[in-house]
C-alpha positions in Angstrom: 39.0 27.0 8.9 35.6 26.6 10.7 32.5 25.9 8.8 29.9 28.7 9.0 26.5 27.8 10.2 23.7 30.4 10.2 21.9 31.0 13.5 18.1 31.7 13.4 18.5 35.1 15.0 21.0 36.5 12.6 19.1 35.9 9.3 18.0 39.0 7.3 14.9 38.2 5.4 14.2 40.1 2.2 11.0 40.5 0.2 10.8 39.7 -3.5 8.0 40.1 -6.0 7.6 38.1 -9.2 5.3 38.8 -12.1 4.3 35.3 -13.4 2.7 36.6 -16.6 4.0 34.5 -19.4 6.6 32.6 -17.4 6.9 28.8 -17.6 5.5 27.0 -14.5 8.4 24.6 -13.7 11.2 27.1 -14.3 9.6 29.7 -12.2 8.8 27.2 -9.4 12.5 26.2 -9.2 13.6 29.8 -8.8 11.0 30.4 -6.1 11.9 27.2 -4.2 15.6 28.1 -4.2 14.7 31.6 -2.9 12.4 30.2 -0.2 15.2 27.8 1.0 17.8 30.5 1.0 20.1 28.8 -1.6 20.6 32.2 -3.4 22.4 33.6 -0.3 26.0 33.0 0.8 24.8 32.2 4.4 22.8 29.2 3.2 22.6 26.4 5.8 20.5 23.3 5.0 19.0 22.8 8.4 18.1 26.4 9.1 15.4 28.4 7.3 17.6 31.2 5.7 15.2 32.0 2.9 13.3 35.1 1.9 9.7 36.0 1.3 8.4 35.7 -2.3 5.2 37.5 -3.5 3.9 36.2 -6.8 1.4 38.2 -8.8 -0.6 37.3 -12.0 -0.5 33.6 -11.2 -3.5 33.0 -13.5 -1.4 34.0 -16.5 1.3 31.4 -16.0 2.5 29.5 -19.2 3.1 25.8 -19.8 4.7 24.0 -22.7 3.2 21.3 -24.9 -0.2 19.8 -24.2 0.0 20.1 -20.4 -3.2 22.2 -20.2 -5.3 19.2 -21.1 -3.0 16.3 -20.2 -1.7 17.2 -16.7 -4.0 16.0 -14.0 -4.3 17.2 -10.4 -5.7 14.5 -8.0 -7.3 14.8 -4.6 -9.1 12.3 -2.4 -11.9 12.9 0.0 -11.0 10.0 2.3 -14.1 8.0 1.4 -14.3 5.0 -0.9 -14.5 6.1 -4.5 -13.6 9.7 -3.4 -10.8 10.2 -5.9 -11.3 13.5 -7.8 -9.2 14.7 -10.7 -9.0 18.0 -12.6 -6.9 19.0 -15.6 -4.5 21.9 -15.4 -6.9 24.0 -17.5 -9.7 23.4 -15.0 -7.4 24.0 -12.0 -6.2 27.3 -13.5 -9.8 28.4 -13.9 -10.9 27.5 -10.4 -7.8 28.0 -8.2 -4.9 29.4 -10.1 -2.8 30.1 -7.0 -2.8 26.4 -6.0 -1.1 25.3 -9.3 2.1 27.3 -8.5 1.9 26.5 -4.8 1.8 22.7 -5.5 4.7 23.0 -8.0 6.9 24.8 -5.5 5.9 22.5 -2.7 7.1 19.5 -4.8 10.5 21.1 -5.1 11.0 21.6 -1.4 12.4 18.9 0.9 9.8 16.6 2.5 10.2 17.7 6.2 9.0 20.2 8.7 11.4 22.8 7.6 9.8 22.8 4.1 6.4 23.5 5.7 7.9 26.5 7.5 9.5 27.7 4.2 6.3 27.4 2.2 4.5 29.8 4.6 6.8 32.6 3.2 5.3 32.2 -0.3 2.4 34.6 -1.0 0.6 34.0 -4.3 -2.1 36.2 -5.9 -4.1 35.5 -9.0 -4.3 39.2 -10.1 -1.8 42.0 -10.4 -2.5 43.5 -6.9 -0.9 42.4 -3.6 -1.2 43.8 0.0 2.5 43.6 0.7 3.4 47.2 -0.4 4.7 48.3 3.1 7.4 45.5 3.0 8.8 47.1 -0.2 9.4 43.9 -2.2 12.2 44.1 -4.8 11.9 42.3 -8.2 13.4 38.9 -8.1 16.3 38.4 -10.5 15.2 35.6 -12.8 18.5 35.2 -14.7 20.3 33.2 -11.9 
C-alpha cells in the first residue's frame, strides 16, 4: 500500500471561527495550532501546508489560570544595549490583546518556514466583529 502525500494543489481550505470569551489561553492555542497545521484532517502531511483558516474573536476576554495575569512576562528587545523591555500578561492584554494569543500559537508551531506560512492563516480580533463574513466561517469544534 502506498503512503498518501498531499499535493499543494489538491488541498481544500476551510474557514473556522472561534469565540475566545472565557476559554483558557493554552488549551485554545493548541486547538488553533493543530487546525492551522492541518492535523485535524485525514489528508495531513507534515511537509505540506494542509491547514485551514482560523478567525478568533473576543481575544481580549481570554482566560488564564492561577496568578498568570501578574506573574507571566512578555519580553522584547530593541536591539540596543539596555533595551530589554518587559510587560506582564495583564498589561499586554490591555495594550495588544491579539498578540497574546498569536504568540501562544506561534510557540506551538514548528520552528521553520512552513510555520510562518501557516501562521498567516490565523486572523485574530479583540472584539466580537470580524470582516470575514463572505468566507462563511464555521464554528470550530472545541471538543476534539
